[in-house]
PQR file of N, CA, C, O and H, with PARSE charges and radii, in Angstrom:
ATOM      1  N   MET A   1      -3.905  -7.630  20.378 -0.4000 1.5000
ATOM      2  CA  MET A   1      -3.251  -8.245  19.250 -0.0000 2.0000
ATOM      3  C   MET A   1      -1.870  -7.625  19.090  0.5500 1.7000
ATOM      4  O   MET A   1      -1.719  -6.404  19.107 -0.5500 1.4000
ATOM      5  N   MET A   2      -0.868  -8.478  18.935 -0.4000 1.5000
ATOM      6  CA  MET A   2       0.502  -8.016  18.789 -0.0000 2.0000
ATOM      7  C   MET A   2       0.832  -7.814  17.310  0.5500 1.7000
ATOM      8  O   MET A   2       0.510  -8.663  16.479 -0.5500 1.4000
ATOM      9  H   MET A   2      -0.991  -9.471  18.922  0.4000 1.0000
ATOM     10  N   LEU A   3       1.471  -6.696  16.984 -0.4000 1.5000
ATOM     11  CA  LEU A   3       1.852  -6.416  15.608 -0.0000 2.0000
ATOM     12  C   LEU A   3       3.002  -7.325  15.198  0.5500 1.7000
ATOM     13  O   LEU A   3       4.006  -7.423  15.903 -0.5500 1.4000
ATOM     14  H   LEU A   3       1.733  -6.006  17.659  0.4000 1.0000
ATOM     15  N   GLN A   4       2.853  -7.989  14.057 -0.4000 1.5000
ATOM     16  CA  GLN A   4       3.873  -8.916  13.568 -0.0000 2.0000
ATOM     17  C   GLN A   4       4.692  -8.248  12.474  0.5500 1.7000
ATOM     18  O   GLN A   4       4.172  -7.446  11.698 -0.5500 1.4000
ATOM     19  H   GLN A   4       2.037  -7.910  13.484  0.4000 1.0000
ATOM     20  N   GLU A   5       5.966  -8.582  12.418 -0.4000 1.5000
ATOM     21  CA  GLU A   5       6.837  -8.096  11.351 -0.0000 2.0000
ATOM     22  C   GLU A   5       6.546  -8.901  10.090  0.5500 1.7000
ATOM     23  O   GLU A   5       6.630 -10.129  10.102 -0.5500 1.4000
ATOM     24  H   GLU A   5       6.388  -9.234  13.048  0.4000 1.0000
ATOM     25  N   ILE A   6       6.207  -8.219   9.011 -0.4000 1.5000
ATOM     26  CA  ILE A   6       5.882  -8.867   7.745 -0.0000 2.0000
ATOM     27  C   ILE A   6       7.052  -8.668   6.786  0.5500 1.7000
ATOM     28  O   ILE A   6       7.559  -7.556   6.637 -0.5500 1.4000
ATOM     29  H   ILE A   6       6.139  -7.221   9.001  0.4000 1.0000
ATOM     30  N   HIS A   7       7.478  -9.753   6.137 -0.4000 1.5000
ATOM     31  CA  HIS A   7       8.604  -9.709   5.207 -0.0000 2.0000
ATOM     32  C   HIS A   7       8.174 -10.244   3.847  0.5500 1.7000
ATOM     33  O   HIS A   7       7.184 -10.969   3.743 -0.5500 1.4000
ATOM     34  H   HIS A   7       7.066 -10.656   6.258  0.4000 1.0000
ATOM     35  N   VAL A   8       8.918  -9.884   2.808 -0.4000 1.5000
ATOM     36  CA  VAL A   8       8.688 -10.438   1.473 -0.0000 2.0000
ATOM     37  C   VAL A   8       8.909 -11.949   1.549  0.5500 1.7000
ATOM     38  O   VAL A   8       9.900 -12.413   2.112 -0.5500 1.4000
ATOM     39  H   VAL A   8       9.722  -9.295   2.892  0.4000 1.0000
ATOM     40  N   GLY A   9       7.983 -12.701   0.981 -0.4000 1.5000
ATOM     41  CA  GLY A   9       8.054 -14.160   1.009 -0.0000 2.0000
ATOM     42  C   GLY A   9       7.186 -14.791   2.078  0.5500 1.7000
ATOM     43  O   GLY A   9       6.930 -15.994   2.028 -0.5500 1.4000
ATOM     44  H   GLY A   9       7.178 -12.324   0.524  0.4000 1.0000
ATOM     45  N   ASP A  10       6.722 -14.002   3.055 -0.4000 1.5000
ATOM     46  CA  ASP A  10       5.843 -14.539   4.094 -0.0000 2.0000
ATOM     47  C   ASP A  10       4.493 -14.919   3.497  0.5500 1.7000
ATOM     48  O   ASP A  10       4.041 -14.309   2.528 -0.5500 1.4000
ATOM     49  H   ASP A  10       6.930 -13.025   3.097  0.4000 1.0000
ATOM     50  N   VAL A  11       3.861 -15.920   4.072 -0.4000 1.5000
ATOM     51  CA  VAL A  11       2.503 -16.304   3.697 -0.0000 2.0000
ATOM     52  C   VAL A  11       1.577 -15.707   4.743  0.5500 1.7000
ATOM     53  O   VAL A  11       1.743 -15.934   5.942 -0.5500 1.4000
ATOM     54  H   VAL A  11       4.228 -16.416   4.859  0.4000 1.0000
ATOM     55  N   VAL A  12       0.591 -14.934   4.270 -0.4000 1.5000
ATOM     56  CA  VAL A  12      -0.279 -14.180   5.169 -0.0000 2.0000
ATOM     57  C   VAL A  12      -1.741 -14.398   4.802  0.5500 1.7000
ATOM     58  O   VAL A  12      -2.066 -14.927   3.739 -0.5500 1.4000
ATOM     59  H   VAL A  12       0.456 -14.750   3.296  0.4000 1.0000
ATOM     60  N   ARG A  13      -2.599 -13.979   5.704 -0.4000 1.5000
ATOM     61  CA  ARG A  13      -4.044 -13.938   5.465 -0.0000 2.0000
ATOM     62  C   ARG A  13      -4.500 -12.499   5.679  0.5500 1.7000
ATOM     63  O   ARG A  13      -3.998 -11.805   6.563 -0.5500 1.4000
ATOM     64  H   ARG A  13      -2.335 -13.550   6.568  0.4000 1.0000
ATOM     65  N   VAL A  14      -5.458 -12.055   4.861 -0.4000 1.5000
ATOM     66  CA  VAL A  14      -5.953 -10.686   4.927 -0.0000 2.0000
ATOM     67  C   VAL A  14      -7.291 -10.679   5.644  0.5500 1.7000
ATOM     68  O   VAL A  14      -8.212 -11.400   5.261 -0.5500 1.4000
ATOM     69  H   VAL A  14      -5.866 -12.619   4.143  0.4000 1.0000
ATOM     70  N   ASP A  15      -7.396  -9.865   6.685 -0.4000 1.5000
ATOM     71  CA  ASP A  15      -8.657  -9.730   7.435 -0.0000 2.0000
ATOM     72  C   ASP A  15      -9.247 -11.084   7.813  0.5500 1.7000
ATOM     73  O   ASP A  15     -10.463 -11.263   7.750 -0.5500 1.4000
ATOM     74  H   ASP A  15      -6.648  -9.279   6.996  0.4000 1.0000
ATOM     75  N   ASP A  16      -8.412 -12.034   8.202 -0.4000 1.5000
ATOM     76  CA  ASP A  16      -8.821 -13.371   8.640 -0.0000 2.0000
ATOM     77  C   ASP A  16      -9.570 -14.169   7.570  0.5500 1.7000
ATOM     78  O   ASP A  16     -10.379 -15.035   7.903 -0.5500 1.4000
ATOM     79  H   ASP A  16      -7.424 -11.889   8.253  0.4000 1.0000
ATOM     80  N   GLU A  17      -9.310 -13.888   6.293 -0.4000 1.5000
ATOM     81  CA  GLU A  17      -9.852 -14.721   5.211 -0.0000 2.0000
ATOM     82  C   GLU A  17      -9.212 -16.099   5.289  0.5500 1.7000
ATOM     83  O   GLU A  17      -8.157 -16.267   5.900 -0.5500 1.4000
ATOM     84  H   GLU A  17      -8.653 -13.185   6.022  0.4000 1.0000
ATOM     85  N   THR A  18      -9.844 -17.071   4.675 -0.4000 1.5000
ATOM     86  CA  THR A  18      -9.276 -18.418   4.670 -0.0000 2.0000
ATOM     87  C   THR A  18      -8.209 -18.589   3.604  0.5500 1.7000
ATOM     88  O   THR A  18      -7.389 -19.502   3.699 -0.5500 1.4000
ATOM     89  H   THR A  18     -10.701 -16.935   4.178  0.4000 1.0000
ATOM     90  N   ARG A  19      -8.200 -17.730   2.587 -0.4000 1.5000
ATOM     91  CA  ARG A  19      -7.246 -17.870   1.479 -0.0000 2.0000
ATOM     92  C   ARG A  19      -5.878 -17.297   1.838  0.5500 1.7000
ATOM     93  O   ARG A  19      -5.794 -16.185   2.359 -0.5500 1.4000
ATOM     94  H   ARG A  19      -8.866 -16.988   2.510  0.4000 1.0000
ATOM     95  N   PRO A  20      -4.806 -18.041   1.567 -0.5600 1.5000
ATOM     96  CA  PRO A  20      -3.453 -17.548   1.841  0.2800 2.0000
ATOM     97  C   PRO A  20      -2.898 -16.747   0.662  0.5500 1.7000
ATOM     98  O   PRO A  20      -3.221 -17.008  -0.496 -0.5500 1.4000
ATOM     99  N   TYR A  21      -2.065 -15.780   0.985 -0.4000 1.5000
ATOM    100  CA  TYR A  21      -1.370 -14.962  -0.011 -0.0000 2.0000
ATOM    101  C   TYR A  21       0.107 -14.900   0.354  0.5500 1.7000
ATOM    102  O   TYR A  21       0.462 -14.940   1.532 -0.5500 1.4000
ATOM    103  H   TYR A  21      -1.802 -15.568   1.926  0.4000 1.0000
ATOM    104  N   ARG A  22       0.966 -14.804  -0.656 -0.4000 1.5000
ATOM    105  CA  ARG A  22       2.404 -14.619  -0.429 -0.0000 2.0000
ATOM    106  C   ARG A  22       2.729 -13.146  -0.651  0.5500 1.7000
ATOM    107  O   ARG A  22       2.265 -12.542  -1.618 -0.5500 1.4000
ATOM    108  H   ARG A  22       0.677 -14.772  -1.613  0.4000 1.0000
ATOM    109  N   VAL A  23       3.526 -12.573   0.244 -0.4000 1.5000
ATOM    110  CA  VAL A  23       3.947 -11.183   0.108 -0.0000 2.0000
ATOM    111  C   VAL A  23       5.013 -11.116  -0.985  0.5500 1.7000
ATOM    112  O   VAL A  23       6.081 -11.714  -0.856 -0.5500 1.4000
ATOM    113  H   VAL A  23       3.903 -13.064   1.029  0.4000 1.0000
ATOM    114  N   GLU A  24       4.717 -10.387  -2.056 -0.4000 1.5000
ATOM    115  CA  GLU A  24       5.644 -10.237  -3.180 -0.0000 2.0000
ATOM    116  C   GLU A  24       6.477  -8.963  -3.056  0.5500 1.7000
ATOM    117  O   GLU A  24       7.655  -8.955  -3.412 -0.5500 1.4000
ATOM    118  H   GLU A  24       3.849  -9.901  -2.160  0.4000 1.0000
ATOM    119  N   GLU A  25       5.875  -7.894  -2.556 -0.4000 1.5000
ATOM    120  CA  GLU A  25       6.578  -6.622  -2.378 -0.0000 2.0000
ATOM    121  C   GLU A  25       6.078  -5.955  -1.107  0.5500 1.7000
ATOM    122  O   GLU A  25       4.941  -6.165  -0.683 -0.5500 1.4000
ATOM    123  H   GLU A  25       4.918  -7.900  -2.266  0.4000 1.0000
ATOM    124  N   ARG A  26       6.951  -5.142  -0.501 -0.4000 1.5000
ATOM    125  CA  ARG A  26       6.577  -4.379   0.692 -0.0000 2.0000
ATOM    126  C   ARG A  26       7.264  -3.033   0.627  0.5500 1.7000
ATOM    127  O   ARG A  26       8.479  -2.957   0.448 -0.5500 1.4000
ATOM    128  H   ARG A  26       7.875  -4.971  -0.846  0.4000 1.0000
ATOM    129  N   ASP A  27       6.486  -1.962   0.774 -0.4000 1.5000
ATOM    130  CA  ASP A  27       7.043  -0.613   0.822 -0.0000 2.0000
ATOM    131  C   ASP A  27       7.198  -0.230   2.287  0.5500 1.7000
ATOM    132  O   ASP A  27       6.195  -0.007   2.965 -0.5500 1.4000
ATOM    133  H   ASP A  27       5.499  -2.023   0.920  0.4000 1.0000
ATOM    134  N   PRO A  28       8.434  -0.147   2.799 -0.5600 1.5000
ATOM    135  CA  PRO A  28       8.628   0.132   4.223  0.2800 2.0000
ATOM    136  C   PRO A  28       8.179   1.532   4.636  0.5500 1.7000
ATOM    137  O   PRO A  28       7.855   1.748   5.804 -0.5500 1.4000
ATOM    138  N   ARG A  29       8.154   2.482   3.710 -0.4000 1.5000
ATOM    139  CA  ARG A  29       7.726   3.841   4.059 -0.0000 2.0000
ATOM    140  C   ARG A  29       6.222   3.928   4.276  0.5500 1.7000
ATOM    141  O   ARG A  29       5.766   4.573   5.220 -0.5500 1.4000
ATOM    142  H   ARG A  29       8.418   2.306   2.761  0.4000 1.0000
ATOM    143  N   THR A  30       5.451   3.283   3.410 -0.4000 1.5000
ATOM    144  CA  THR A  30       3.995   3.392   3.492 -0.0000 2.0000
ATOM    145  C   THR A  30       3.335   2.201   4.167  0.5500 1.7000
ATOM    146  O   THR A  30       2.200   2.305   4.631 -0.5500 1.4000
ATOM    147  H   THR A  30       5.822   2.759   2.643  0.4000 1.0000
ATOM    148  N   GLY A  31       4.030   1.071   4.227 -0.4000 1.5000
ATOM    149  CA  GLY A  31       3.442  -0.134   4.799 -0.0000 2.0000
ATOM    150  C   GLY A  31       2.504  -0.857   3.855  0.5500 1.7000
ATOM    151  O   GLY A  31       1.741  -1.724   4.280 -0.5500 1.4000
ATOM    152  H   GLY A  31       4.952   0.986   3.849  0.4000 1.0000
ATOM    153  N   MET A  32       2.551  -0.507   2.568 -0.4000 1.5000
ATOM    154  CA  MET A  32       1.680  -1.150   1.585 -0.0000 2.0000
ATOM    155  C   MET A  32       2.341  -2.408   1.035  0.5500 1.7000
ATOM    156  O   MET A  32       3.556  -2.465   0.843 -0.5500 1.4000
ATOM    157  H   MET A  32       3.171   0.197   2.223  0.4000 1.0000
ATOM    158  N   LEU A  33       1.501  -3.420   0.787 -0.4000 1.5000
ATOM    159  CA  LEU A  33       1.978  -4.716   0.324 -0.0000 2.0000
ATOM    160  C   LEU A  33       1.403  -5.051  -1.042  0.5500 1.7000
ATOM    161  O   LEU A  33       0.335  -4.569  -1.417 -0.5500 1.4000
ATOM    162  H   LEU A  33       0.515  -3.374   0.943  0.4000 1.0000
ATOM    163  N   VAL A  34       2.125  -5.882  -1.777 -0.4000 1.5000
ATOM    164  CA  VAL A  34       1.620  -6.521  -2.988 -0.0000 2.0000
ATOM    165  C   VAL A  34       1.599  -8.011  -2.676  0.5500 1.7000
ATOM    166  O   VAL A  34       2.622  -8.598  -2.322 -0.5500 1.4000
ATOM    167  H   VAL A  34       2.993  -6.274  -1.473  0.4000 1.0000
ATOM    168  N   LEU A  35       0.414  -8.620  -2.811 -0.4000 1.5000
ATOM    169  CA  LEU A  35       0.230 -10.023  -2.456 -0.0000 2.0000
ATOM    170  C   LEU A  35      -0.098 -10.845  -3.690  0.5500 1.7000
ATOM    171  O   LEU A  35      -0.738 -10.357  -4.622 -0.5500 1.4000
ATOM    172  H   LEU A  35      -0.417  -8.144  -3.098  0.4000 1.0000
ATOM    173  N   GLU A  36       0.346 -12.102  -3.691 -0.4000 1.5000
ATOM    174  CA  GLU A  36      -0.002 -13.040  -4.758 -0.0000 2.0000
ATOM    175  C   GLU A  36      -0.729 -14.224  -4.139  0.5500 1.7000
ATOM    176  O   GLU A  36      -0.276 -14.795  -3.147 -0.5500 1.4000
ATOM    177  H   GLU A  36       0.866 -12.499  -2.934  0.4000 1.0000
ATOM    178  N   SER A  37      -1.852 -14.583  -4.729 -0.4000 1.5000
ATOM    179  CA  SER A  37      -2.653 -15.691  -4.227 -0.0000 2.0000
ATOM    180  C   SER A  37      -1.928 -17.015  -4.419  0.5500 1.7000
ATOM    181  O   SER A  37      -1.303 -17.241  -5.455 -0.5500 1.4000
ATOM    182  H   SER A  37      -2.220 -14.119  -5.535  0.4000 1.0000
ATOM    183  N   LEU A  38      -2.011 -17.884  -3.430 -0.4000 1.5000
ATOM    184  CA  LEU A  38      -1.390 -19.203  -3.512 -0.0000 2.0000
ATOM    185  C   LEU A  38      -2.349 -20.273  -4.019  0.5500 1.7000
ATOM    186  O   LEU A  38      -1.912 -21.369  -4.371 -0.5500 1.4000
ATOM    187  H   LEU A  38      -2.518 -17.701  -2.588  0.4000 1.0000
ATOM    188  N   HIS A  39      -3.631 -19.983  -4.064 -0.4000 1.5000
ATOM    189  CA  HIS A  39      -4.620 -21.018  -4.358 -0.0000 2.0000
ATOM    190  C   HIS A  39      -5.235 -20.920  -5.754  0.5500 1.7000
ATOM    191  O   HIS A  39      -6.003 -21.803  -6.136 -0.5500 1.4000
ATOM    192  H   HIS A  39      -3.986 -19.093  -3.778  0.4000 1.0000
ATOM    193  N   SER A  40      -4.928 -19.897  -6.513 -0.4000 1.5000
ATOM    194  CA  SER A  40      -5.579 -19.695  -7.808 -0.0000 2.0000
ATOM    195  C   SER A  40      -4.854 -20.430  -8.926  0.5500 1.7000
ATOM    196  O   SER A  40      -3.633 -20.580  -8.899 -0.5500 1.4000
ATOM    197  H   SER A  40      -4.304 -19.180  -6.202  0.4000 1.0000
ATOM    198  N   ILE A  41      -5.620 -20.885  -9.904 -0.4000 1.5000
ATOM    199  CA  ILE A  41      -5.036 -21.493 -11.092 -0.0000 2.0000
ATOM    200  C   ILE A  41      -4.329 -20.409 -11.905  0.5500 1.7000
ATOM    201  O   ILE A  41      -3.194 -20.595 -12.345 -0.5500 1.4000
ATOM    202  H   ILE A  41      -6.613 -20.763  -9.926  0.4000 1.0000
ATOM    203  N   ASN A  42      -5.004 -19.284 -12.101 -0.4000 1.5000
ATOM    204  CA  ASN A  42      -4.401 -18.128 -12.761 -0.0000 2.0000
ATOM    205  C   ASN A  42      -3.718 -17.260 -11.708  0.5500 1.7000
ATOM    206  O   ASN A  42      -4.113 -17.270 -10.542 -0.5500 1.4000
ATOM    207  H   ASN A  42      -5.926 -19.133 -11.744  0.4000 1.0000
ATOM    208  N   ARG A  43      -2.712 -16.521 -12.110 -0.4000 1.5000
ATOM    209  CA  ARG A  43      -1.991 -15.651 -11.177 -0.0000 2.0000
ATOM    210  C   ARG A  43      -2.898 -14.495 -10.757  0.5500 1.7000
ATOM    211  O   ARG A  43      -3.387 -13.744 -11.601 -0.5500 1.4000
ATOM    212  H   ARG A  43      -2.392 -16.513 -13.057  0.4000 1.0000
ATOM    213  N   VAL A  44      -3.116 -14.359  -9.463 -0.4000 1.5000
ATOM    214  CA  VAL A  44      -3.928 -13.280  -8.918 -0.0000 2.0000
ATOM    215  C   VAL A  44      -3.041 -12.436  -8.021  0.5500 1.7000
ATOM    216  O   VAL A  44      -2.467 -12.937  -7.054 -0.5500 1.4000
ATOM    217  H   VAL A  44      -2.718 -14.969  -8.777  0.4000 1.0000
ATOM    218  N   VAL A  45      -2.928 -11.136  -8.349 -0.4000 1.5000
ATOM    219  CA  VAL A  45      -2.095 -10.220  -7.577 -0.0000 2.0000
ATOM    220  C   VAL A  45      -2.990  -9.153  -6.972  0.5500 1.7000
ATOM    221  O   VAL A  45      -3.850  -8.590  -7.650 -0.5500 1.4000
ATOM    222  H   VAL A  45      -3.394 -10.729  -9.134  0.4000 1.0000
ATOM    223  N   TRP A  46      -2.781  -8.884  -5.699 -0.4000 1.5000
ATOM    224  CA  TRP A  46      -3.560  -7.897  -4.964 -0.0000 2.0000
ATOM    225  C   TRP A  46      -2.575  -6.850  -4.464  0.5500 1.7000
ATOM    226  O   TRP A  46      -1.728  -7.150  -3.623 -0.5500 1.4000
ATOM    227  H   TRP A  46      -2.083  -9.341  -5.149  0.4000 1.0000
ATOM    228  N   SER A  47      -2.676  -5.624  -4.972 -0.4000 1.5000
ATOM    229  CA  SER A  47      -1.749  -4.573  -4.554 -0.0000 2.0000
ATOM    230  C   SER A  47      -2.483  -3.521  -3.738  0.5500 1.7000
ATOM    231  O   SER A  47      -3.698  -3.363  -3.850 -0.5500 1.4000
ATOM    232  H   SER A  47      -3.365  -5.380  -5.655  0.4000 1.0000
ATOM    233  N   GLY A  48      -1.724  -2.806  -2.916 -0.4000 1.5000
ATOM    234  CA  GLY A  48      -2.297  -1.740  -2.105 -0.0000 2.0000
ATOM    235  C   GLY A  48      -2.931  -2.215  -0.813  0.5500 1.7000
ATOM    236  O   GLY A  48      -3.824  -1.551  -0.287 -0.5500 1.4000
ATOM    237  H   GLY A  48      -0.737  -2.935  -2.825  0.4000 1.0000
ATOM    238  N   VAL A  49      -2.495  -3.337  -0.295 -0.4000 1.5000
ATOM    239  CA  VAL A  49      -3.015  -3.858   0.972 -0.0000 2.0000
ATOM    240  C   VAL A  49      -2.111  -3.351   2.091  0.5500 1.7000
ATOM    241  O   VAL A  49      -0.897  -3.546   2.040 -0.5500 1.4000
ATOM    242  H   VAL A  49      -1.770  -3.877  -0.722  0.4000 1.0000
ATOM    243  N   HIS A  50      -2.685  -2.709   3.093 -0.4000 1.5000
ATOM    244  CA  HIS A  50      -1.877  -2.188   4.197 -0.0000 2.0000
ATOM    245  C   HIS A  50      -1.475  -3.328   5.122  0.5500 1.7000
ATOM    246  O   HIS A  50      -2.262  -4.238   5.380 -0.5500 1.4000
ATOM    247  H   HIS A  50      -3.672  -2.550   3.134  0.4000 1.0000
ATOM    248  N   GLU A  51      -0.243  -3.269   5.617 -0.4000 1.5000
ATOM    249  CA  GLU A  51       0.285  -4.363   6.434 -0.0000 2.0000
ATOM    250  C   GLU A  51      -0.474  -4.565   7.746  0.5500 1.7000
ATOM    251  O   GLU A  51      -0.367  -5.636   8.344 -0.5500 1.4000
ATOM    252  H   GLU A  51       0.396  -2.529   5.407  0.4000 1.0000
ATOM    253  N   PHE A  52      -1.231  -3.581   8.208 -0.4000 1.5000
ATOM    254  CA  PHE A  52      -2.014  -3.757   9.429 -0.0000 2.0000
ATOM    255  C   PHE A  52      -3.198  -4.699   9.216  0.5500 1.7000
ATOM    256  O   PHE A  52      -3.772  -5.196  10.185 -0.5500 1.4000
ATOM    257  H   PHE A  52      -1.318  -2.711   7.722  0.4000 1.0000
ATOM    258  N   ARG A  53      -3.570  -4.951   7.953 -0.4000 1.5000
ATOM    259  CA  ARG A  53      -4.695  -5.839   7.647 -0.0000 2.0000
ATOM    260  C   ARG A  53      -4.309  -7.302   7.574  0.5500 1.7000
ATOM    261  O   ARG A  53      -5.188  -8.161   7.511 -0.5500 1.4000
ATOM    262  H   ARG A  53      -3.104  -4.547   7.166  0.4000 1.0000
ATOM    263  N   VAL A  54      -3.016  -7.616   7.581 -0.4000 1.5000
ATOM    264  CA  VAL A  54      -2.591  -9.000   7.378 -0.0000 2.0000
ATOM    265  C   VAL A  54      -2.018  -9.606   8.655  0.5500 1.7000
ATOM    266  O   VAL A  54      -1.485  -8.909   9.518 -0.5500 1.4000
ATOM    267  H   VAL A  54      -2.301  -6.918   7.632  0.4000 1.0000
ATOM    268  N   THR A  55      -2.148 -10.929   8.742 -0.4000 1.5000
ATOM    269  CA  THR A  55      -1.512 -11.700   9.813 -0.0000 2.0000
ATOM    270  C   THR A  55      -0.797 -12.872   9.165  0.5500 1.7000
ATOM    271  O   THR A  55      -1.241 -13.392   8.142 -0.5500 1.4000
ATOM    272  H   THR A  55      -2.581 -11.495   8.041  0.4000 1.0000
ATOM    273  N   LYS A  56       0.302 -13.283   9.758 -0.4000 1.5000
ATOM    274  CA  LYS A  56       1.040 -14.424   9.229 -0.0000 2.0000
ATOM    275  C   LYS A  56       0.191 -15.680   9.360  0.5500 1.7000
ATOM    276  O   LYS A  56      -0.498 -15.877  10.361 -0.5500 1.4000
ATOM    277  H   LYS A  56       0.663 -12.861  10.589  0.4000 1.0000
ATOM    278  N   SER A  57       0.249 -16.517   8.349 -0.4000 1.5000
ATOM    279  CA  SER A  57      -0.501 -17.766   8.355 -0.0000 2.0000
ATOM    280  C   SER A  57       0.190 -18.779   9.255  0.5500 1.7000
ATOM    281  O   SER A  57       1.391 -19.016   9.125 -0.5500 1.4000
ATOM    282  H   SER A  57       0.809 -16.357   7.536  0.4000 1.0000
ATOM    283  N   VAL A  58      -0.559 -19.367  10.154 -0.4000 1.5000
ATOM    284  CA  VAL A  58      -0.014 -20.370  11.069 -0.0000 2.0000
ATOM    285  C   VAL A  58       0.282 -21.663  10.316  0.5500 1.7000
ATOM    286  O   VAL A  58       1.234 -22.370  10.647 -0.5500 1.4000
ATOM    287  H   VAL A  58      -1.535 -19.174  10.260  0.4000 1.0000
ATOM    288  N   VAL A  59      -0.520 -21.973   9.316 -0.4000 1.5000
ATOM    289  CA  VAL A  59      -0.377 -23.215   8.563 -0.0000 2.0000
ATOM    290  C   VAL A  59       0.945 -23.259   7.804  0.5500 1.7000
ATOM    291  O   VAL A  59       1.568 -24.317   7.717 -0.5500 1.4000
ATOM    292  H   VAL A  59      -1.294 -21.399   9.047  0.4000 1.0000
ATOM    293  N   PHE A  60       1.381 -22.131   7.254 -0.4000 1.5000
ATOM    294  CA  PHE A  60       2.570 -22.087   6.411 -0.0000 2.0000
ATOM    295  C   PHE A  60       3.818 -21.614   7.139  0.5500 1.7000
ATOM    296  O   PHE A  60       4.859 -21.437   6.506 -0.5500 1.4000
ATOM    297  H   PHE A  60       0.875 -21.271   7.324  0.4000 1.0000
ATOM    298  N   SER A  61       3.749 -21.407   8.430 -0.4000 1.5000
ATOM    299  CA  SER A  61       4.930 -20.888   9.140 -0.0000 2.0000
ATOM    300  C   SER A  61       5.844 -21.976   9.628  0.5500 1.7000
ATOM    301  O   SER A  61       6.873 -21.689  10.240 -0.5500 1.4000
ATOM    302  H   SER A  61       2.904 -21.551   8.944  0.4000 1.0000
TER
END
């Protein structure tokens, strides 16, 4: 598996889940991300996700 460059605004999937998330913040020193769910009615934010766990979504690229 090739490591992908993740940027703020990218749409990603975590651990091959079916739900997409948008990268809201990225800490370049630690590699930690803050993600926002794209499919929820209410705003769902997931913080503390390491960038090695995510892959860019093919559907939204």
